[in-house]
N, C-alpha and C positions, 0 to 999 in steps of 0.2 A: 736734155741738158747737154752741154758741150764741154769738152776738155781740150786744151791746147797747151803745148810746151810743158807737159808734165803736171799740169794742175788736175787734181782728182775730180772725177764727176761726182755730181750730188744727185741723190735720188732718195725717194722714201718708199719703204715697203708697201705694197697695195695700191700704189698710184701708177697711172699710165702717164709717162713723160712724153709730151709731143715733141717732134723735132721739126725743124724748118729744112726743106729740101735745098740743096746746094750749099749749105753752110757748114757741112762737115765732110770729112774724107771716109770715115769709118763709123757705120751705125751698128752698135751692139744691142740686141733685145734679149730680154730674159723674162721667164715666165714659168709657172707651174703648168703641167700637162692639162690640167682641168681648166686653166684660164684660156687655153687656146680653143676650146670646144665652140665658142659662139662664133669663131672665124673660119670654120672649116668651108664656108662657101667660097673662100678664096683658092681652094684646091682645084686643079684642072682634072680633065678626065683621066689623063695619063697618071697624075698623083694618085687617084682613087683605084685605077688598075693596079699600080705597083702595091698599095696597102693591101688589096685583096690577096695578093700572092704570099703574104707573110703569115706566120702563126699569130694568133690573137694578141699576145703580148707585144710582140715585135711590130705588128701593124698598128697598135695604139701609140707606141713610142714613134714610129715613122710619121704617122698622121699628125701628131703634136708638133714634131720638129718641122715637117714640111709646111705646116700651117704658119707656125711663127716665122719661118723663112719667107714665105709669101707675103706675110704682114710686113716684114721689114723691108723687103724689096720694094713694095709699093710706096712705103713712106720715104725710103732713101732715093728711089729712082723715078717713080711715078706709076700710074695706074697701068700703063702699057705692059708692065712686067707680069700681069695677071696671065698673060699667054705665053710668057718666056719658058723656054724649054730648060729643064735642069738634068743634067747628065752627071757622069763621074768618070775619074780617071781609073786606070787599072788598078791603082792602089786604094780606090774607093774615095777619093777626095771629090766632094761635089763641085761642079762647075756650071757656069751658065752657058749654055750651048750658043745663044743668040747674043751674048756679050762676053766673050771670053776674057777681055781686059779687066773685068770686074771680079774680085775674089769674094768667095762666099764660104761660110763654114758653119757646121751644126754640131752641137753637143748635147748629150743627155746624162743625167745623173739621178737615179731614183725618183722620177717624177718631176724633175726641174729641167728645163730647156734653156739653152743659149744659143743664139745664132749671131753671125756677124756678115756685114755686107761692106766691101772696101772698093771704092771706085778707083781703079787703075793701080791696084796694089794686091799682092798675095796676102792672105790673111788666115789666121787660125784661131779658133775660140775653143775654150774648154770650160765646163762647169763641173765642180766637185762638191758633193756633200761631205761633211766630216769623215776622215778615214783614220781608223786606228793605226798608229805606226807600227810597221813591222821591219825587221831587219832588211829584208829584200826590198822593200819599197824605199827605205832610207838610202840604201845604196844607189838606187836609180835616180832619185830627185834631190838628194841633199849632200852637200859636201861635208866633211868631217867637222869643219867649223859649224856649219848649220845644225848638224846632228848634236853638238854639244849645247848649242842655243836651245834646241827642242828640249833636251833633257832637263834644262833649267826652268822650263815652263811648267806652270801647274797643270795637273793631269787633264783637267777639263778644257784646256786650251790646246793641247798637243794634236788633237784630231783635226781641228780647224786649220792649224799651222801646216800640217802635212797635205791637207787638201789644197792649200795655196800653192805649195811647192810642186805637187803633182799636176795641178792645173797649168802651172808655168811650163813644165815639161812636155805635157800633151799639146798645149797651144803652139809651142815653137815647132814641135813635130808636124803638126797639121799645116802650118804656114808654110813649111818647107816641102811638104808632101812626102815626108819620111815617116818611120815608125819610131815610137819613143826610144826602143832599145837601141837604135842606130845613132841617136843624138850623142854629142860629146858629153864629157863630164858635166854634172850640174854647174851652172853659173855662180861663181862666187859672189858673195855680198851678204847682207844682212838677211837672216831667216825670214823676217816679216816685211821685207822691202816691198813697196807698192809698184815698183817699176824697175826696169833695167834693159840691158842688151846683151845680145851675144852675136857672134859673127853673122852679119847680114840681117839681123833682126832686132826689133825693140818690142818689148812686151809691157803690159800693164795689168795689175790685179785690183779687183774691187769686190765689194761684198753687197750686191743689190737686194739680197734676202738674208735674213738671219742665219749665220752659220755657214752660208753657201758662199764658196769662192768662184770667181769667174776671172779667167785670164784671156786676154786678147793679144795676139802677136801679129806683127806685119813686117814686111820687107821695106827696103829703103829708109833704113834707120836714121840717116843723116838729113831726111827730108821731113820737116816737122808735119805731123798729122793732127787734125782736129777730130776727137771723138765725141760721139753722141751716145748716150745711154738711155735706152727705153725700157720700162717695166711694164709689162701688161697686166693689168689689174684683173683679178677674178670678177666673173660677171655677177652682178648682184640684181636680182629682180627688184622691180619697184614694189613698195609697200602696198598692201591691199587698201583699196579705198573704203572708207567707212560706210556701212549700210545706212540707207535713210530709215528713220524710226517707222516701225509698224504702226498701221492704223489701229486704234483701239478706243475703248470708251474714253470720253473726255472727262477728266476729273472734275468734280464740283467744288 
């Protein structure tokens, strides 16, 4: 699916949305960690070596994120990216060693993964599952006006609303290569706004899975970007074939 000039992307949970190469500036892919398992053949020897160096839980998270990133790279740029080297800055931001002009970003949140690939742009992506509001969190990602809007929401919607604001905060930090605590004050605007901008950046929020907030932020805010959203569906084995009837006495 594609989005341009502020139009929200459309997707359905559980579907794999195909994208056409060359028709979008930014590809965002989202999946559960389990849904990436059938695609681990995309990992390089170096990817596997790095995974072996982590503790089991971190290795599982790294493998899922790197697999989804490889999947997105191939769909955004082509099969040649299967051998593309992925490194990181001194702040831990992932970079394409062989294509430094293309921005990439990866995020994890309790078994859900999001990645972004942006041709010719800096990009940051963040995924958040519902987050119970705390005073410390609200001070970091909500303005006073947004905190008042949050307090007026039903209790069951507040955790999702906070997840949206925190995803915006994190995605903007990743796009600039900084850390969230060094960002300026939260951007003003409606608490549940789907998009906005801050100095040097534009951001967009969507919900590809129930209750899950994903935000993508990119630089060059005055240069319109077309966004494609892909949701990697869980693997479903084919139904078993019916067994032929066993031979037996022929009824009379």
